[in-house]
C-alpha positions in Angstrom: 117.0 88.8 95.8 114.1 88.8 98.0 114.6 87.4 101.5 111.8 85.2 101.2 112.9 83.6 97.8 116.8 83.3 99.3 115.2 81.3 102.2 113.2 79.2 99.8 116.6 78.5 98.1 118.5 77.4 101.2 115.4 75.1 102.6 115.4 73.3 99.2 119.2 73.1 99.2 119.3 71.5 102.7 116.6 69.6 102.1 118.0 68.1 98.9 121.2 67.7 100.1 120.1 65.7 103.4 117.7 63.8 101.0 120.2 62.3 99.1 122.0 60.5 101.9 121.4 57.3 103.5 122.2 58.8 106.9 119.6 62.1 106.6 117.0 61.4 108.3 119.6 60.6 111.2 121.2 64.0 110.9 118.2 65.5 111.3 116.9 63.9 114.1 120.6 64.6 115.8 120.2 68.0 114.9 116.6 68.5 116.2 117.8 66.8 119.4 120.6 69.1 119.7 118.5 71.8 119.3 115.7 70.9 121.9 118.3 70.1 124.5 119.9 73.5 123.5 116.9 75.7 123.7 114.8 73.5 126.5 116.9 71.6 129.0 120.1 73.7 129.7 117.4 76.6 130.3 116.5 75.2 133.1 120.3 75.2 134.6 121.6 78.3 133.5 118.7 80.6 133.9 117.0 79.3 136.6 116.9 82.6 138.7 113.7 84.3 138.2 114.5 87.9 139.2 110.9 88.9 139.0 109.8 86.9 142.1 112.8 87.7 144.4 112.4 91.5 144.4 109.4 93.4 144.7 110.7 97.2 143.3 113.2 97.4 140.5 115.3 99.6 143.0 115.9 96.2 145.0 116.6 93.9 141.3 118.8 97.0 140.2 120.6 96.9 143.6 121.1 93.4 143.1 122.7 93.4 139.7 124.7 96.6 140.7 126.2 94.2 143.5 126.5 91.2 141.6 128.7 92.8 139.2 130.8 94.9 141.2 131.7 91.7 143.8 134.1 88.8 142.9 
């Protein structure tokens, strides 16, 4: 089966399934809100360190990574 055809069938399967539910639109809204929270909001809490601006050379950056990996 071709990948594009399989993707279309999967999308149609989920679309028809959610559209027949009475809570389908609400479920899609909850899914989109969760995705937004995971990919945009939590990114700032867990990935706030920007190593590109802290270190001037690759050697400084690699030494920092080595220190973090070898110390408790």
